[in-house]
C-alpha positions, 0 to 999 in steps of 0.5 A, a space after each residue: 687748164 685746171 682750176 681746183 681752188 676755192 676763192 678762200 684758197 681751199 682745195 675743191 674735190 672736183 677739177 674744172 677744165 677749160 677748152 678754147 672756144 674757136 672757129 679756127 683750127 685748134 687741137 688741144 689736150 684738155 685732160 691727160 691722166 692715168 684714166 683718160 685723155 680728152 682732146 678738143 679739136 676744131 677744123 675748118 672746111 677741107 682740113 684733116 687730122 693726120 692718118 694714124 692708128 688709134 692708141 686707145 679705145 676712142 669715143 669721138 663726140 661731134 658737137 658742131 658740123 660733121 666729121 668724115 671718118 675713114 676707118 680701116 679699109 672702109 670707105 668714108 662715113 659722115 657723122 653729124 653734130 650730135 653723133 658719138 662714134 666708138 672706134 676700137 684700139 689700133 684702128 687705122 683712121 683718118 678724120 676730116 672736115 669735108 663740109 663748108 661748116 666748122 667741125 668741132 669734136 671732142 676725142 675721149 681716149 679711155 683708158 689713157 694711151 699711157 696705160 698701153 705702154 
């Protein structure tokens, strides 16, 4: 969601985006334009994203909990809160929450996947 109007009704230079504060499964696209896609995800214990190939260069920011990633033919690796993981374009991946804590991540795709089409 964006908000770029001043209270006086004039357009601001910057855009403000909001994301959901949640403790239950949440998958939302926050920004999607010609430059970047930014997604926000919250996964409960044992939950996972579907396996897929990355459709851009991905940076995954772990802000709460720990994400377990299986990339390509590698075994699983755990990344705790405070980690930023760079994942190359067209990497087969699986992301899951194998802990008892809530997992919260932001996924930044740059350039936007639309630029690869």
